[in-house]
C-alpha positions as CSV (number, residue, x, y, z in Angstrom):
1,X,-4.6,13.5,2.6
2,X,-3.4,9.9,2.1
3,X,-1.2,9.5,-1.2
4,X,-1.6,5.8,-1.6
5,X,-5.5,5.9,-1.3
6,X,-5.9,1.8,-1.7
7,X,-2.8,0.8,0.4
8,X,-4.0,-0.1,3.7
9,X,-0.3,-0.8,4.7
10,X,0.5,3.2,4.2
11,X,-2.4,4.3,6.4
12,X,-1.3,1.8,9.1
13,X,2.0,2.7,8.6
14,X,1.1,6.3,9.5
15,X,-1.3,5.5,12.5
16,X,1.3,3.2,14.2
17,X,4.0,5.6,13.7
18,X,1.9,8.1,15.5
19,X,1.4,5.5,18.4
20,X,5.1,4.7,18.5
21,X,5.7,8.2,18.6
22,X,3.7,8.9,21.4
23,X,4.9,6.3,23.3
24,X,8.7,7.7,22.8
25,X,7.7,10.9,24.1
26,X,6.8,9.4,27.4
27,X,9.4,7.4,27.9
28,X,11.9,9.0,26.2
29,X,14.5,8.3,23.5
30,X,15.7,4.9,24.7
31,X,17.6,2.5,23.0
32,X,13.9,0.4,23.1
33,X,11.8,3.1,21.9
34,X,14.2,4.2,18.8
35,X,14.6,0.8,17.9
36,X,10.8,-0.3,17.8
37,X,9.9,2.9,15.5
38,X,12.7,1.9,13.5
39,X,11.7,-1.6,13.0
40,X,8.1,-0.9,13.0
41,X,8.7,1.7,10.0
42,X,11.0,-0.5,7.9
43,X,8.3,-3.4,8.2
44,X,5.0,-1.3,7.3
45,X,7.3,0.5,4.2
46,X,8.6,-2.7,2.9
47,X,4.7,-4.2,3.0
48,X,3.3,-1.1,1.5
49,X,6.1,-1.1,-1.2
50,X,5.2,-4.9,-2.0
51,X,1.7,-3.6,-2.1
52,X,2.2,-1.1,-4.6
53,X,4.4,-3.5,-6.6
54,X,1.6,-6.1,-6.9
55,X,-0.4,-3.5,-8.3
56,X,1.9,-2.6,-10.8
57,X,2.2,-6.3,-12.0
58,X,-1.6,-6.4,-11.8
59,X,-1.6,-3.2,-14.8
60,X,0.9,-5.0,-16.8
61,X,-1.1,-7.9,-16.5
62,X,-4.1,-5.9,-17.5
63,X,-2.4,-4.5,-20.4
64,X,-1.3,-8.0,-21.6
65,X,-4.8,-9.1,-21.8
66,X,-6.1,-6.1,-23.8
67,X,-3.0,-6.1,-26.3
68,X,-3.8,-9.8,-26.6
69,X,-7.6,-9.4,-27.5
70,X,-8.8,-10.9,-24.6
71,X,-10.1,-7.7,-22.4
72,X,-12.8,-9.7,-20.9
73,X,-10.1,-11.6,-18.9
74,X,-8.9,-8.6,-17.7
75,X,-11.8,-6.8,-16.4
76,X,-11.6,-8.6,-12.8
77,X,-8.1,-7.4,-12.5
78,X,-8.6,-3.7,-14.1
79,X,-11.5,-3.8,-11.1
80,X,-8.9,-4.9,-8.5
81,X,-6.3,-2.2,-10.0
82,X,-9.3,0.3,-9.3
83,X,-9.9,-0.7,-5.8
84,X,-5.9,-0.4,-5.1
85,X,-5.9,2.9,-6.8
86,X,-8.4,4.1,-4.8
87,X,-10.1,4.7,-8.0
88,X,-14.3,4.2,-8.4
89,X,-14.3,4.3,-12.3
90,X,-16.1,2.1,-14.8
91,X,-14.3,-0.6,-16.7
92,X,-16.6,-1.3,-19.0
């Protein structure tokens, strides 16, 4: 089960890390394989965190619109938040 269902970077990271580990198993733990695994894991983790931060910013913006009496402006944002969180909830 993916703990970050709407975050493609988390799924991509898992897939690519498994592939790199297979390569590392075939080639052995060389400098190249160790560096490749570390760089790839760091890159995808950074992208996944950026995605989650953007989701947090969207939640704050939707809350602002809701508290400011302009809920209709926040509805498209709520749909995006639901997608990012892997939810299919109704935003009405």
